[in-house]
Structure formats: structure tokens, C-alpha cells
mmCIF file of the N, C-alpha and C atoms, coordinates in Angstrom:
data_MODEL
# 
_entry.id   MODEL 
# 
loop_
_atom_site.group_PDB 
_atom_site.id 
_atom_site.type_symbol 
_atom_site.label_atom_id 
_atom_site.label_alt_id 
_atom_site.label_comp_id 
_atom_site.label_asym_id 
_atom_site.label_entity_id 
_atom_site.label_seq_id 
_atom_site.pdbx_PDB_ins_code 
_atom_site.Cartn_x 
_atom_site.Cartn_y 
_atom_site.Cartn_z 
_atom_site.occupancy 
_atom_site.B_iso_or_equiv 
_atom_site.pdbx_formal_charge 
_atom_site.auth_seq_id 
_atom_site.auth_comp_id 
_atom_site.auth_asym_id 
_atom_site.auth_atom_id 
_atom_site.pdbx_PDB_model_num 
ATOM 1   N N  . MET A 1 1  ? -39.663 128.254 118.670 1.00 0.00 ? 1  MET A N  1 
ATOM 2   C CA . MET A 1 1  ? -38.564 127.984 119.559 1.00 0.00 ? 1  MET A CA 1 
ATOM 3   C C  . MET A 1 1  ? -37.276 128.491 118.909 1.00 0.00 ? 1  MET A C  1 
ATOM 4   N N  . ARG A 1 2  ? -36.480 129.198 119.645 1.00 0.00 ? 2  ARG A N  1 
ATOM 5   C CA . ARG A 1 2  ? -35.222 129.728 119.121 1.00 0.00 ? 2  ARG A CA 1 
ATOM 6   C C  . ARG A 1 2  ? -34.060 128.868 119.542 1.00 0.00 ? 2  ARG A C  1 
ATOM 7   N N  . HIS A 1 3  ? -33.170 128.668 118.602 1.00 0.00 ? 3  HIS A N  1 
ATOM 8   C CA . HIS A 1 3  ? -31.947 127.936 118.892 1.00 0.00 ? 3  HIS A CA 1 
ATOM 9   C C  . HIS A 1 3  ? -30.817 128.937 119.016 1.00 0.00 ? 3  HIS A C  1 
ATOM 10  N N  . ARG A 1 4  ? -30.008 128.762 120.011 1.00 0.00 ? 4  ARG A N  1 
ATOM 11  C CA . ARG A 1 4  ? -28.871 129.661 120.175 1.00 0.00 ? 4  ARG A CA 1 
ATOM 12  C C  . ARG A 1 4  ? -27.643 129.044 119.539 1.00 0.00 ? 4  ARG A C  1 
ATOM 13  N N  . HIS A 1 5  ? -26.923 129.882 118.843 1.00 0.00 ? 5  HIS A N  1 
ATOM 14  C CA . HIS A 1 5  ? -25.680 129.422 118.232 1.00 0.00 ? 5  HIS A CA 1 
ATOM 15  C C  . HIS A 1 5  ? -24.572 129.512 119.260 1.00 0.00 ? 5  HIS A C  1 
ATOM 16  N N  . ARG A 1 6  ? -23.795 128.483 119.322 1.00 0.00 ? 6  ARG A N  1 
ATOM 17  C CA . ARG A 1 6  ? -22.671 128.484 120.248 1.00 0.00 ? 6  ARG A CA 1 
ATOM 18  C C  . ARG A 1 6  ? -21.384 128.652 119.469 1.00 0.00 ? 6  ARG A C  1 
ATOM 19  N N  . GLY A 1 7  ? -20.554 129.520 119.927 1.00 0.00 ? 7  GLY A N  1 
ATOM 20  C CA . GLY A 1 7  ? -19.278 129.732 119.259 1.00 0.00 ? 7  GLY A CA 1 
ATOM 21  C C  . GLY A 1 7  ? -19.473 130.498 117.969 1.00 0.00 ? 7  GLY A C  1 
ATOM 22  N N  . ARG A 1 8  ? -18.424 130.565 117.206 1.00 0.00 ? 8  ARG A N  1 
ATOM 23  C CA . ARG A 1 8  ? -18.477 131.262 115.918 1.00 0.00 ? 8  ARG A CA 1 
ATOM 24  C C  . ARG A 1 8  ? -18.198 130.259 114.819 1.00 0.00 ? 8  ARG A C  1 
ATOM 25  N N  . CYS A 1 9  ? -19.173 129.451 114.527 1.00 0.00 ? 9  CYS A N  1 
ATOM 26  C CA . CYS A 1 9  ? -19.008 128.392 113.531 1.00 0.00 ? 9  CYS A CA 1 
ATOM 27  C C  . CYS A 1 9  ? -19.083 128.924 112.112 1.00 0.00 ? 9  CYS A C  1 
ATOM 28  N N  . GLY A 1 10 ? -19.491 130.164 111.941 1.00 0.00 ? 10 GLY A N  1 
ATOM 29  C CA . GLY A 1 10 ? -19.660 130.716 110.609 1.00 0.00 ? 10 GLY A CA 1 
ATOM 30  C C  . GLY A 1 10 ? -18.366 131.114 109.925 1.00 0.00 ? 10 GLY A C  1 
ATOM 31  N N  . ARG A 1 11 ? -17.260 131.130 110.633 1.00 0.00 ? 11 ARG A N  1 
ATOM 32  C CA . ARG A 1 11 ? -15.986 131.511 110.022 1.00 0.00 ? 11 ARG A CA 1 
ATOM 33  C C  . ARG A 1 11 ? -15.460 130.369 109.179 1.00 0.00 ? 11 ARG A C  1 
ATOM 34  N N  . LYS A 1 12 ? -15.271 130.635 107.900 1.00 0.00 ? 12 LYS A N  1 
ATOM 35  C CA . LYS A 1 12 ? -14.805 129.581 107.006 1.00 0.00 ? 12 LYS A CA 1 
ATOM 36  C C  . LYS A 1 12 ? -13.295 129.517 107.008 1.00 0.00 ? 12 LYS A C  1 
ATOM 37  N N  . GLY A 1 13 ? -12.764 128.317 106.985 1.00 0.00 ? 13 GLY A N  1 
ATOM 38  C CA . GLY A 1 13 ? -11.345 128.133 106.798 1.00 0.00 ? 13 GLY A CA 1 
ATOM 39  C C  . GLY A 1 13 ? -10.524 128.098 108.066 1.00 0.00 ? 13 GLY A C  1 
ATOM 40  N N  . PHE A 1 14 ? -11.106 128.442 109.200 1.00 0.00 ? 14 PHE A N  1 
ATOM 41  C CA . PHE A 1 14 ? -10.311 128.505 110.406 1.00 0.00 ? 14 PHE A CA 1 
ATOM 42  C C  . PHE A 1 14 ? -10.793 127.554 111.502 1.00 0.00 ? 14 PHE A C  1 
ATOM 43  N N  . GLY A 1 15 ? -11.956 126.947 111.330 1.00 0.00 ? 15 GLY A N  1 
ATOM 44  C CA . GLY A 1 15 ? -12.445 126.053 112.369 1.00 0.00 ? 15 GLY A CA 1 
ATOM 45  C C  . GLY A 1 15 ? -12.794 126.824 113.631 1.00 0.00 ? 15 GLY A C  1 
ATOM 46  N N  . ARG A 1 16 ? -12.547 126.233 114.770 1.00 0.00 ? 16 ARG A N  1 
ATOM 47  C CA . ARG A 1 16 ? -12.924 126.875 116.027 1.00 0.00 ? 16 ARG A CA 1 
ATOM 48  C C  . ARG A 1 16 ? -11.805 127.683 116.661 1.00 0.00 ? 16 ARG A C  1 
ATOM 49  N N  . ARG A 1 17 ? -10.583 127.481 116.230 1.00 0.00 ? 17 ARG A N  1 
ATOM 50  C CA . ARG A 1 17 ? -9.492  128.215 116.860 1.00 0.00 ? 17 ARG A CA 1 
ATOM 51  C C  . ARG A 1 17 ? -9.369  129.611 116.257 1.00 0.00 ? 17 ARG A C  1 
ATOM 52  N N  . VAL A 1 18 ? -8.816  130.493 117.006 1.00 0.00 ? 18 VAL A N  1 
ATOM 53  C CA . VAL A 1 18 ? -8.581  131.848 116.527 1.00 0.00 ? 18 VAL A CA 1 
ATOM 54  C C  . VAL A 1 18 ? -7.287  131.833 115.716 1.00 0.00 ? 18 VAL A C  1 
ATOM 55  N N  . PRO A 1 19 ? -7.347  132.300 114.465 1.00 0.00 ? 19 PRO A N  1 
ATOM 56  C CA . PRO A 1 19 ? -6.153  132.243 113.625 1.00 0.00 ? 19 PRO A CA 1 
ATOM 57  C C  . PRO A 1 19 ? -5.110  133.270 114.062 1.00 0.00 ? 19 PRO A C  1 
ATOM 58  N N  . ASN A 1 20 ? -3.861  132.891 113.924 1.00 0.00 ? 20 ASN A N  1 
ATOM 59  C CA . ASN A 1 20 ? -2.830  133.888 114.179 1.00 0.00 ? 20 ASN A CA 1 
ATOM 60  C C  . ASN A 1 20 ? -2.627  134.692 112.901 1.00 0.00 ? 20 ASN A C  1 
ATOM 61  N N  . ARG A 1 21 ? -1.830  135.706 112.990 1.00 0.00 ? 21 ARG A N  1 
ATOM 62  C CA . ARG A 1 21 ? -1.636  136.623 111.868 1.00 0.00 ? 21 ARG A CA 1 
ATOM 63  C C  . ARG A 1 21 ? -1.135  135.916 110.619 1.00 0.00 ? 21 ARG A C  1 
ATOM 64  N N  . GLU A 1 22 ? -0.155  135.033 110.771 1.00 0.00 ? 22 GLU A N  1 
ATOM 65  C CA . GLU A 1 22 ? 0.426   134.335 109.625 1.00 0.00 ? 22 GLU A CA 1 
ATOM 66  C C  . GLU A 1 22 ? -0.582  133.413 108.954 1.00 0.00 ? 22 GLU A C  1 
ATOM 67  N N  . ASP A 1 23 ? -1.375  132.687 109.764 1.00 0.00 ? 23 ASP A N  1 
ATOM 68  C CA . ASP A 1 23 ? -2.391  131.790 109.205 1.00 0.00 ? 23 ASP A CA 1 
ATOM 69  C C  . ASP A 1 23 ? -3.449  132.578 108.453 1.00 0.00 ? 23 ASP A C  1 
ATOM 70  N N  . MET A 1 24 ? -3.879  133.676 109.037 1.00 0.00 ? 24 MET A N  1 
ATOM 71  C CA . MET A 1 24 ? -4.908  134.482 108.383 1.00 0.00 ? 24 MET A CA 1 
ATOM 72  C C  . MET A 1 24 ? -4.374  135.073 107.083 1.00 0.00 ? 24 MET A C  1 
ATOM 73  N N  . LEU A 1 25 ? -3.150  135.577 107.119 1.00 0.00 ? 25 LEU A N  1 
ATOM 74  C CA . LEU A 1 25 ? -2.545  136.150 105.915 1.00 0.00 ? 25 LEU A CA 1 
ATOM 75  C C  . LEU A 1 25 ? -2.420  135.090 104.818 1.00 0.00 ? 25 LEU A C  1 
ATOM 76  N N  . SER A 1 26 ? -1.963  133.910 105.180 1.00 0.00 ? 26 SER A N  1 
ATOM 77  C CA . SER A 1 26 ? -1.829  132.823 104.218 1.00 0.00 ? 26 SER A CA 1 
ATOM 78  C C  . SER A 1 26 ? -3.183  132.458 103.615 1.00 0.00 ? 26 SER A C  1 
ATOM 79  N N  . HIS A 1 27 ? -4.180  132.346 104.465 1.00 0.00 ? 27 HIS A N  1 
ATOM 80  C CA . HIS A 1 27 ? -5.534  131.999 104.008 1.00 0.00 ? 27 HIS A CA 1 
ATOM 81  C C  . HIS A 1 27 ? -6.078  133.080 103.069 1.00 0.00 ? 27 HIS A C  1 
ATOM 82  N N  . LEU A 1 28 ? -5.901  134.338 103.427 1.00 0.00 ? 28 LEU A N  1 
ATOM 83  C CA . LEU A 1 28 ? -6.415  135.428 102.597 1.00 0.00 ? 28 LEU A CA 1 
ATOM 84  C C  . LEU A 1 28 ? -5.674  135.528 101.269 1.00 0.00 ? 28 LEU A C  1 
ATOM 85  N N  . GLU A 1 29 ? -4.371  135.285 101.277 1.00 0.00 ? 29 GLU A N  1 
ATOM 86  C CA . GLU A 1 29 ? -3.615  135.303 100.022 1.00 0.00 ? 29 GLU A CA 1 
ATOM 87  C C  . GLU A 1 29 ? -4.063  134.170 99.102  1.00 0.00 ? 29 GLU A C  1 
ATOM 88  N N  . GLU A 1 30 ? -4.352  133.018 99.672  1.00 0.00 ? 30 GLU A N  1 
ATOM 89  C CA . GLU A 1 30 ? -4.836  131.895 98.868  1.00 0.00 ? 30 GLU A CA 1 
ATOM 90  C C  . GLU A 1 30 ? -6.198  132.222 98.263  1.00 0.00 ? 30 GLU A C  1 
ATOM 91  N N  . ARG A 1 31 ? -7.076  132.806 99.061  1.00 0.00 ? 31 ARG A N  1 
ATOM 92  C CA . ARG A 1 31 ? -8.390  133.209 98.545  1.00 0.00 ? 31 ARG A CA 1 
ATOM 93  C C  . ARG A 1 31 ? -8.238  134.252 97.451  1.00 0.00 ? 31 ARG A C  1 
ATOM 94  N N  . GLN A 1 32 ? -7.311  135.190 97.644  1.00 0.00 ? 32 GLN A N  1 
ATOM 95  C CA . GLN A 1 32 ? -7.087  136.224 96.635  1.00 0.00 ? 32 GLN A CA 1 
ATOM 96  C C  . GLN A 1 32 ? -6.642  135.600 95.318  1.00 0.00 ? 32 GLN A C  1 
ATOM 97  N N  . ARG A 1 33 ? -5.726  134.630 95.377  1.00 0.00 ? 33 ARG A N  1 
ATOM 98  C CA . ARG A 1 33 ? -5.273  133.958 94.146  1.00 0.00 ? 33 ARG A CA 1 
ATOM 99  C C  . ARG A 1 33 ? -6.446  133.242 93.467  1.00 0.00 ? 33 ARG A C  1 
ATOM 100 N N  . ASP A 1 34 ? -7.271  132.563 94.252  1.00 0.00 ? 34 ASP A N  1 
ATOM 101 C CA . ASP A 1 34 ? -8.425  131.861 93.686  1.00 0.00 ? 34 ASP A CA 1 
ATOM 102 C C  . ASP A 1 34 ? -9.376  132.839 93.004  1.00 0.00 ? 34 ASP A C  1 
ATOM 103 N N  . ILE A 1 35 ? -9.629  133.960 93.657  1.00 0.00 ? 35 ILE A N  1 
ATOM 104 C CA . ILE A 1 35 ? -10.543 134.954 93.094  1.00 0.00 ? 35 ILE A CA 1 
ATOM 105 C C  . ILE A 1 35 ? -9.953  135.566 91.831  1.00 0.00 ? 35 ILE A C  1 
ATOM 106 N N  . GLU A 1 36 ? -8.647  135.836 91.831  1.00 0.00 ? 36 GLU A N  1 
ATOM 107 C CA . GLU A 1 36 ? -8.001  136.399 90.638  1.00 0.00 ? 36 GLU A CA 1 
ATOM 108 C C  . GLU A 1 36 ? -8.066  135.427 89.469  1.00 0.00 ? 36 GLU A C  1 
ATOM 109 N N  . GLU A 1 37 ? -7.888  134.125 89.736  1.00 0.00 ? 37 GLU A N  1 
ATOM 110 C CA . GLU A 1 37 ? -8.002  133.124 88.669  1.00 0.00 ? 37 GLU A CA 1 
ATOM 111 C C  . GLU A 1 37 ? -9.426  133.072 88.134  1.00 0.00 ? 37 GLU A C  1 
ATOM 112 N N  . GLU A 1 38 ? -10.406 133.112 89.023  1.00 0.00 ? 38 GLU A N  1 
ATOM 113 C CA . GLU A 1 38 ? -11.800 133.084 88.589  1.00 0.00 ? 38 GLU A CA 1 
ATOM 114 C C  . GLU A 1 38 ? -12.131 134.334 87.773  1.00 0.00 ? 38 GLU A C  1 
ATOM 115 N N  . LEU A 1 39 ? -11.632 135.478 88.198  1.00 0.00 ? 39 LEU A N  1 
ATOM 116 C CA . LEU A 1 39 ? -11.860 136.717 87.466  1.00 0.00 ? 39 LEU A CA 1 
ATOM 117 C C  . LEU A 1 39 ? -11.243 136.655 86.073  1.00 0.00 ? 39 LEU A C  1 
ATOM 118 N N  . ALA A 1 40 ? -10.047 136.082 85.968  1.00 0.00 ? 40 ALA A N  1 
ATOM 119 C CA . ALA A 1 40 ? -9.398  135.940 84.661  1.00 0.00 ? 40 ALA A CA 1 
ATOM 120 C C  . ALA A 1 40 ? -10.221 135.020 83.759  1.00 0.00 ? 40 ALA A C  1 
ATOM 121 N N  . ASP A 1 41 ? -10.763 133.943 84.314  1.00 0.00 ? 41 ASP A N  1 
ATOM 122 C CA . ASP A 1 41 ? -11.612 133.034 83.535  1.00 0.00 ? 41 ASP A CA 1 
ATOM 123 C C  . ASP A 1 41 ? -12.856 133.763 83.023  1.00 0.00 ? 41 ASP A C  1 
ATOM 124 N N  . ILE A 1 42 ? -13.472 134.558 83.879  1.00 0.00 ? 42 ILE A N  1 
ATOM 125 C CA . ILE A 1 42 ? -14.671 135.304 83.492  1.00 0.00 ? 42 ILE A CA 1 
ATOM 126 C C  . ILE A 1 42 ? -14.327 136.323 82.411  1.00 0.00 ? 42 ILE A C  1 
ATOM 127 N N  . ALA A 1 43 ? -13.208 137.018 82.577  1.00 0.00 ? 43 ALA A N  1 
ATOM 128 C CA . ALA A 1 43 ? -12.787 138.008 81.581  1.00 0.00 ? 43 ALA A CA 1 
ATOM 129 C C  . ALA A 1 43 ? -12.554 137.346 80.229  1.00 0.00 ? 43 ALA A C  1 
ATOM 130 N N  . GLU A 1 44 ? -11.966 136.152 80.245  1.00 0.00 ? 44 GLU A N  1 
ATOM 131 C CA . GLU A 1 44 ? -11.731 135.414 78.996  1.00 0.00 ? 44 GLU A CA 1 
ATOM 132 C C  . GLU A 1 44 ? -13.055 135.039 78.330  1.00 0.00 ? 44 GLU A C  1 
ATOM 133 N N  . LEU A 1 45 ? -14.027 134.585 79.101  1.00 0.00 ? 45 LEU A N  1 
ATOM 134 C CA . LEU A 1 45 ? -15.337 134.242 78.532  1.00 0.00 ? 45 LEU A CA 1 
ATOM 135 C C  . LEU A 1 45 ? -16.016 135.472 77.947  1.00 0.00 ? 45 LEU A C  1 
ATOM 136 N N  . VAL A 1 46 ? -15.943 136.593 78.640  1.00 0.00 ? 46 VAL A N  1 
ATOM 137 C CA . VAL A 1 46 ? -16.536 137.831 78.138  1.00 0.00 ? 46 VAL A CA 1 
ATOM 138 C C  . VAL A 1 46 ? -15.861 138.227 76.832  1.00 0.00 ? 46 VAL A C  1 
ATOM 139 N N  . ARG A 1 47 ? -14.525 138.145 76.782  1.00 0.00 ? 47 ARG A N  1 
ATOM 140 C CA . ARG A 1 47 ? -13.793 138.496 75.572  1.00 0.00 ? 47 ARG A CA 1 
ATOM 141 C C  . ARG A 1 47 ? -14.215 137.613 74.404  1.00 0.00 ? 47 ARG A C  1 
ATOM 142 N N  . ARG A 1 48 ? -14.331 136.306 74.679  1.00 0.00 ? 48 ARG A N  1 
ATOM 143 C CA . ARG A 1 48 ? -14.737 135.372 73.608  1.00 0.00 ? 48 ARG A CA 1 
ATOM 144 C C  . ARG A 1 48 ? -16.125 135.689 73.088  1.00 0.00 ? 48 ARG A C  1 
ATOM 145 N N  . LEU A 1 49 ? -17.049 135.973 74.014  1.00 0.00 ? 49 LEU A N  1 
ATOM 146 C CA . LEU A 1 49 ? -18.418 136.270 73.596  1.00 0.00 ? 49 LEU A CA 1 
ATOM 147 C C  . LEU A 1 49 ? -18.481 137.562 72.785  1.00 0.00 ? 49 LEU A C  1 
ATOM 148 N N  . LYS A 1 50 ? -17.656 138.525 73.132  1.00 0.00 ? 50 LYS A N  1 
ATOM 149 C CA . LYS A 1 50 ? -17.627 139.784 72.373  1.00 0.00 ? 50 LYS A CA 1 
ATOM 150 C C  . LYS A 1 50 ? -16.999 139.578 71.007  1.00 0.00 ? 50 LYS A C  1 
ATOM 151 N N  . ASP A 1 51 ? -16.003 138.720 70.909  1.00 0.00 ? 51 ASP A N  1 
ATOM 152 C CA . ASP A 1 51 ? -15.255 138.527 69.665  1.00 0.00 ? 51 ASP A CA 1 
ATOM 153 C C  . ASP A 1 51 ? -15.993 137.653 68.650  1.00 0.00 ? 51 ASP A C  1 
ATOM 154 N N  . GLU A 1 52 ? -16.762 136.690 69.103  1.00 0.00 ? 52 GLU A N  1 
ATOM 155 C CA . GLU A 1 52 ? -17.422 135.795 68.142  1.00 0.00 ? 52 GLU A CA 1 
ATOM 156 C C  . GLU A 1 52 ? -18.664 136.454 67.582  1.00 0.00 ? 52 GLU A C  1 
ATOM 157 N N  . PRO A 1 53 ? -18.961 136.175 66.328  1.00 0.00 ? 53 PRO A N  1 
ATOM 158 C CA . PRO A 1 53 ? -20.142 136.806 65.709  1.00 0.00 ? 53 PRO A CA 1 
ATOM 159 C C  . PRO A 1 53 ? -21.443 136.315 66.370  1.00 0.00 ? 53 PRO A C  1 
ATOM 160 N N  . ALA A 1 54 ? -22.375 137.203 66.426  1.00 0.00 ? 54 ALA A N  1 
ATOM 161 C CA . ALA A 1 54 ? -23.679 136.859 66.999  1.00 0.00 ? 54 ALA A CA 1 
ATOM 162 C C  . ALA A 1 54 ? -24.379 135.858 66.072  1.00 0.00 ? 54 ALA A C  1 
ATOM 163 N N  . PRO A 1 55 ? -25.033 134.853 66.638  1.00 0.00 ? 55 PRO A N  1 
ATOM 164 C CA . PRO A 1 55 ? -25.736 133.898 65.796  1.00 0.00 ? 55 PRO A CA 1 
ATOM 165 C C  . PRO A 1 55 ? -26.905 134.564 65.094  1.00 0.00 ? 55 PRO A C  1 
ATOM 166 N N  . ALA A 1 56 ? -27.165 134.108 63.862  1.00 0.00 ? 56 ALA A N  1 
ATOM 167 C CA . ALA A 1 56 ? -28.301 134.644 63.106  1.00 0.00 ? 56 ALA A CA 1 
ATOM 168 C C  . ALA A 1 56 ? -29.583 134.238 63.792  1.00 0.00 ? 56 ALA A C  1 
ATOM 169 N N  . SER A 1 57 ? -30.442 135.179 64.003  1.00 0.00 ? 57 SER A N  1 
ATOM 170 C CA . SER A 1 57 ? -31.708 134.855 64.678  1.00 0.00 ? 57 SER A CA 1 
ATOM 171 C C  . SER A 1 57 ? -32.708 134.392 63.628  1.00 0.00 ? 57 SER A C  1 
ATOM 172 N N  . GLY A 1 58 ? -33.036 133.135 63.728  1.00 0.00 ? 58 GLY A N  1 
ATOM 173 C CA . GLY A 1 58 ? -33.984 132.542 62.792  1.00 0.00 ? 58 GLY A CA 1 
ATOM 174 C C  . GLY A 1 58 ? -35.124 131.909 63.574  1.00 0.00 ? 58 GLY A C  1 
ATOM 175 N N  . THR A 1 59 ? -36.050 131.396 62.868  1.00 0.00 ? 59 THR A N  1 
ATOM 176 C CA . THR A 1 59 ? -37.162 130.740 63.559  1.00 0.00 ? 59 THR A CA 1 
ATOM 177 C C  . THR A 1 59 ? -36.760 129.321 63.869  1.00 0.00 ? 59 THR A C  1 
ATOM 178 N N  . ALA A 1 60 ? -37.183 128.862 65.013  1.00 0.00 ? 60 ALA A N  1 
ATOM 179 C CA . ALA A 1 60 ? -36.803 127.509 65.435  1.00 0.00 ? 60 ALA A CA 1 
ATOM 180 C C  . ALA A 1 60 ? -37.854 126.507 65.124  1.00 0.00 ? 60 ALA A C  1 
# 
């Protein structure tokens, strides 16, 4: 049995209404800031892992 989807519920952050230009721009800028912060965190972890000496591989 197939279920039909009603409306466009898959859009995140906007609910059921159609966003106006300003709302969409604000939402996208906020997402961009979040992604940039996450990217900076990842870059910092990569830098730390590259900078710290590799652990000596011994038998456990």
C-alpha cells in the first residue's frame, strides 16, 4: 500500500508556509555560520592530530 505525501513537509526550517526572501536569506546565513563554525572545529581537530606525535605501537 502506498502512502501519499501531502504538502512539502520535507523543507527544514520553514514549516508549511512559503518563506519570503528575507526569511530565506536569514535562515541560509545562519546555516552558513553554523557550517563555518563546524568546519573550523574539524580543521582544529585535524591540525591537532597532525601536530601530536603518533603513539608508539606496542602489544596490548
